[in-house]
Backbone as a ProteinNet text record, in pm:
[ID]
protein_1_A
[PRIMARY]
MSEMSDMVRKMGLFGIGVISLTQEKIEEFSQEMIKKGEMSKEEGKKFVNDVLKEKEKQMKDIEHKINKRVKETLEKSGVVMKSDISALERKIEKLEKTVHSMAKK
[TERTIARY]
-4134.4	-4144.4	-3993.3	-3994.8	-3887.5	-3816.1	-3693.1	-3621.3	-3685.4	-3750.9	-3795.4	-3950.2	-4025.8	-4117.9	-4077.9	-3976.7	-3925.4	-3884.7	-3799.3	-3759.1	-3901.7	-3980.9	-4091.6	-4155.6	-4184.1	-4231.9	-4184.3	-4057.7	-3964.6	-3993.9	-4009.9	-4030.4	-4170.2	-4284.9	-4403.9	-4489.2	-4453.2	-4518.7	-4632	-4649.5	-4775.5	-4903.4	-4921.3	-5031.4	-5033.9	-4952.5	-4969.6	-4920.4	-4861.6	-4812.7	-4664.5	-4619.4	-4506.3	-4494.7	-4631.5	-4651.5	-4628.2	-4636.5	-4608.4	-4474.3	-4391.8	-4255.3	-4178.9	-4085	-4000.1	-3907.1	-3813.1	-3697.1	-3582.5	-3592.8	-3530.7	-3526	-3639.2	-3687.6	-3634.4	-3673.7	-3609.5	-3489.3	-3387.1	-3235.3	-3184.2	-3254.3	-3242.1	-3275.4	-3373.1	-3384	-3272.5	-3235	-3131.4	-3024.3	-2974	-2850.2	-2873.4	-2953.1	-2969.2	-2960.6	-3020.3	-3004.6	-2870.3	-2793.9	-2673	-2577.2	-2593.5	-2525.5	-2571.5	-2684.7	-2693.3	-2627.6	-2592.8	-2525.2	-2625.1	-2754.7	-2864.9	-2879.8	-2777.8	-2768.4	-2657.1	-2564.6	-2477.6	-2492.1	-2395.6	-2434.1	-2489.1	-2439	-2519.7	-2637.7	-2678.3	-2833.3	-2915.2	-2836.9	-2890.3	-2941.8	-2843.2	-2885.3	-3008.9	-2991	-3082.7	-3244.2	-3214	-3353.9	-3426.2	-3318.4	-3413.9	-3435.5	-3375	-3394.2	-3541.5	-3577	-3659	-3794.6	-3750.3	-3860	-3915.2	-3841.1	-3867.6	-3941.3	-3887.4	-3974.2	-4097.1	-4125.4	-4284.8	-4332.3	-4303.4	-4362.9	-4431.8	-4312	-4342.9	-4490.4	-4481.9	-4545.2	-4701	-4709.8	-4804.4	-4864.3	-4811.3	-4853.5	-4902.8	-4864	-4911.2	-5051.9	-5061.9	-5171.4	-5295.6	-5245.7	-5347	-5407.2	-5295.2	-5326.9	-5429.1	-5407.3	-5459.1	-5610.6	-5626.7	-5772.1	-5851.8	-5779.7	-5852.1	-5887.6	-5827.7	-5841	-5956.8	-5944.9	-6059.4	-6204.4	-6190.7	-6297.9	-6364.6	-6280.9	-6303.3	-6375.6	-6308.6	-6387.8	-6516.3	-6523.6	-6664.9	-6783.8	-6714.4	-6810.6	-6857.6	-6764.5	-6790.3	-6898.1	-6866.1	-6956.9	-7093.3	-7109.7	-7245.8	-7334.5	-7239	-7289.6	-7333.8	-7309.2	-7354.8	-7251.3	-7149	-7074	-6994.4	-7016.3	-6936.3	-6803.6	-6723.8	-6560.9	-6510.8	-6405.9	-6327.9	-6337.1	-6310.8	-6298.1	-6436.3	-6544.8	-6673	-6703.9	-6665.7	-6680	-6609.9	-6462.8	-6402.9	-6454	-6512.2	-6575.9	-6675.5	-6770.5	-6880.6	-6872.1	-6743.2	-6698.3	-6654.4	-6565.7	-6538.4	-6649.8	-6764.2	-6859.1	-6934.3	-6961.1	-7008.1	-6948.9	-6822.9	-6722.4	-6746.6	-6770.3	-6823.8	-6934.1	-7029.1	-7165.8	-7144	-7074	-7076.5	-7028.5	-6924.1	-6865.9	-6981.1	-7043.8	-7147.8	-7221.4	-7289.2	-7404.6	-7346.2	-7227	-7175.8	-7146.6	-7093.4	-7087.2	-7224.6	-7328.4	-7461.7	-7527.6	-7494	-7527.5	-7510.5	-7347.7	-7300.9	-7363.8	-7427	-7471.2	-7605.9
-6107	-5973.7	-5989.1	-5972.5	-5929.3	-5799.5	-5815.5	-5671.7	-5556.3	-5570.5	-5479.4	-5440.4	-5493.4	-5479.9	-5408.4	-5445.4	-5374.9	-5238.7	-5189.1	-5093.7	-5008.3	-5051.9	-4982.5	-4918.7	-5052.9	-4975.6	-4866.8	-4871.6	-4765.1	-4648.5	-4640	-4529.9	-4486	-4570.6	-4520.5	-4533.1	-4593.2	-4606.2	-4683.5	-4786.7	-4863.2	-4770.2	-4667.8	-4583.7	-4517	-4465.4	-4390.6	-4434.5	-4567.3	-4609.3	-4588.3	-4665.2	-4629.5	-4532.4	-4523.9	-4436.8	-4295.6	-4243.7	-4084.6	-4047	-4176.8	-4130.3	-4077.1	-4009.3	-3966.2	-4056.8	-4058.5	-4148.3	-4051.6	-3959.2	-3858	-3900.2	-3901.2	-3926.5	-4070.5	-4165.7	-4290.2	-4323.5	-4235.8	-4245.9	-4160.3	-4058.6	-3990.2	-4062.7	-4153.7	-4229.2	-4356.8	-4390.8	-4498.3	-4446.4	-4327.4	-4262.1	-4258.9	-4222.6	-4204.3	-4317.5	-4439.6	-4572.8	-4600.7	-4582.6	-4609.6	-4536.2	-4419.7	-4346.4	-4392.9	-4413.4	-4472.2	-4614.5	-4668.9	-4805.8	-4923.2	-4905.7	-4979.3	-5039.8	-5014.9	-5088.4	-5056.6	-5141.9	-5112	-5036	-4998.5	-4950.8	-5014.1	-5163.4	-5251.2	-5295.7	-5277.8	-5274.9	-5170.4	-5052.7	-4911	-4921.7	-4980.9	-4996.4	-5067.4	-5191.6	-5291.5	-5226.8	-5187	-5119.7	-5014.2	-4921	-4818.3	-4911.7	-4967.1	-5055.5	-5131.8	-5201.3	-5255.7	-5174.8	-5022.7	-4973.8	-4901.7	-4871.7	-4829.5	-4924.9	-5056.4	-5175.2	-5190.4	-5149.2	-5172.9	-5049.5	-4938.2	-4826.2	-4828.4	-4888.2	-4902.8	-4989	-5104.9	-5209.1	-5171.2	-5086.7	-5020.1	-4931.5	-4858.5	-4759.2	-4825.6	-4937.7	-5033	-5062.6	-5152	-5202	-5085	-4960.1	-4848.3	-4816.8	-4809.3	-4772.8	-4874.2	-5005.7	-5116.3	-5111.4	-5066	-5068.7	-4943.1	-4823.7	-4713.1	-4740.5	-4807.9	-4822.9	-4928.9	-5033.1	-5136.8	-5050.9	-4964.2	-4897.9	-4772.5	-4746.1	-4638.4	-4703.1	-4835.2	-4907.3	-4974.3	-5012.7	-5046.3	-4958.5	-4834	-4695.4	-4672.6	-4683.1	-4644.2	-4761.6	-4880.2	-4964.3	-4963	-4937.5	-4915	-4784.8	-4656.8	-4569.1	-4576.6	-4655.1	-4670.1	-4581.6	-4530.9	-4447.4	-4568.5	-4492.8	-4601.3	-4576.3	-4689	-4711.9	-4721.5	-4641.8	-4648	-4790.2	-4877.4	-5020.6	-5034.3	-5006.2	-5061.2	-5011.8	-4849.3	-4785.6	-4863.5	-4921.6	-4991.9	-5116	-5188.4	-5320.4	-5299.2	-5188.7	-5150.1	-5127.6	-5041.3	-5003.1	-5135.7	-5246.1	-5327.5	-5412.2	-5456.4	-5494.5	-5422	-5298.2	-5222.5	-5233.4	-5237.7	-5264.8	-5403.3	-5492	-5643.1	-5642.4	-5579.1	-5576.9	-5501.6	-5384.6	-5344.7	-5387.5	-5477.8	-5568.9	-5672.3	-5724.1	-5829.8	-5780.8	-5655	-5597.6	-5581.1	-5520.5	-5494.8	-5604.2	-5716.1	-5826.8	-5887.5	-5894.2	-5950.4	-5838.8	-5721.8	-5617	-5655.7	-5699.3	-5725.7	-5854.9	-5930.5	-6074.4	-6027.4
20844.6	20780.5	20704.4	20574.4	20497.9	20500.6	20484.2	20514.3	20427.6	20330.7	20230.2	20308.7	20367	20421.1	20586.5	20631.8	20791.1	20735.3	20616.6	20573.5	20521.6	20463.2	20438.9	20575	20643.4	20801.6	20857.8	20868.9	20926.6	20863.1	20719.7	20646.5	20686.4	20727.6	20754	20627.1	20545.3	20410.3	20400.2	20488.1	20475.3	20498.4	20544	20528.8	20411.8	20360.7	20223.5	20107	20133.7	20001.8	19934.6	19869.8	19800.1	19678.2	19622.9	19499.2	19525.2	19639	19672.7	19654.1	19703.5	19702.6	19594.4	19590.2	19480.8	19536.7	19393.9	19394.6	19491.3	19485.6	19595.9	19729.7	19769.8	19909.3	19951.3	19846.8	19874.3	19896.7	19805.9	19826	19958.1	19963.1	20109.9	20215.2	20250.1	20336.4	20345.3	20236.3	20220.9	20270.9	20220.4	20300.1	20448	20500.7	20641.5	20715.4	20666.2	20728	20701.3	20571	20607.9	20698.5	20703.2	20796.3	20943.3	20972.3	21109.7	21126	21032.8	21031.1	21034.7	20992.1	20981.1	20873.8	20766.4	20643.3	20576.1	20508	20407.5	20283.7	20216.4	20080.7	19977.7	19974.9	19887.6	19956.4	20063	20125.7	20070.4	20086.6	20054.1	19902.1	19812	19671.7	19646	19712.7	19689.9	19734.3	19841.1	19892.4	19789.3	19757.9	19679.9	19527.1	19459.7	19368.6	19394.2	19510.6	19554.6	19554.8	19642.2	19643.8	19492.2	19418.4	19278.5	19228.8	19208.2	19141.5	19192	19365.2	19406.8	19363.4	19334.3	19315.6	19161.1	19057.6	18945.3	18941.7	19024	19014.9	19076.8	19176.6	19210.3	19111.3	19058.3	18951.1	18844	18774.9	18684	18725.5	18845.8	18884.8	18886.2	18935.6	18937.1	18797.6	18709.5	18584.9	18518.8	18539.7	18497.6	18543.8	18680.7	18754.6	18688.1	18669.6	18611.1	18459.2	18369	18251.1	18257.8	18345	18344.6	18347.2	18460.8	18522.4	18437.6	18316.4	18247.5	18105.2	18084.7	17962.6	18007.1	18169.4	18203.9	18191.8	18237.3	18229.5	18071.5	17984	17846.9	17800.3	17855.4	17782.4	17824.7	17964.9	18028.6	17982.7	17955.4	17892.9	17725.8	17670.8	17534.9	17441.1	17459.5	17410.5	17295.6	17150.3	17082.5	17079.8	17082.3	17067.5	16925.8	16886.9	16756.9	16708.3	16785.3	16757.3	16701.7	16749.5	16722.7	16555.6	16562.9	16416.7	16301.4	16331.9	16250.9	16231.2	16291.4	16278.9	16175.2	16203.1	16110.9	15983.5	15984.1	15858.8	15766.9	15819	15762.1	15716.8	15812.2	15736.4	15656	15650.9	15521.3	15402.4	15409.1	15294.3	15222.4	15303.7	15252.3	15219.6	15264.8	15212.8	15086.5	15049.6	14948.1	14821.6	14851	14773.8	14704.5	14823.5	14785.3	14663.5	14711.7	14640.2	14498.4	14501.1	14344.3	14273.8	14329.3	14276.9	14232.4	14301	14241.7	14159	14159.1	14063.7	13900.3	13938.7	13811.3	13712.7	13798	13729.4	13696.4
[MASK]
+++++++++++++++++++++++++++++++++++++++++++++++++++++++++++++++++++++++++++++++++++++++++++++++++++++++++

């Protein structure tokens, strides 16, 4: 098990996940571990950075999943998207130009 996983386990985070942590709580835990002699200041800094990176990764992953689910739901519901309307407007403009050029002949 990696040092990061061991520290996260010590914090009891496997159940609640890293996302719910604030930077303040992460730093507080790191300082506590440094005081107890369980990690050096350098390890503490690395730990805080690693946890914050993991938190950001998990948040992006959740955001991606939510966006994907919303898009799928909208597609299933038949709601017209702005991109669909824009594509139709371009087609209409092209057809109007074709009709005008044919009318001139």
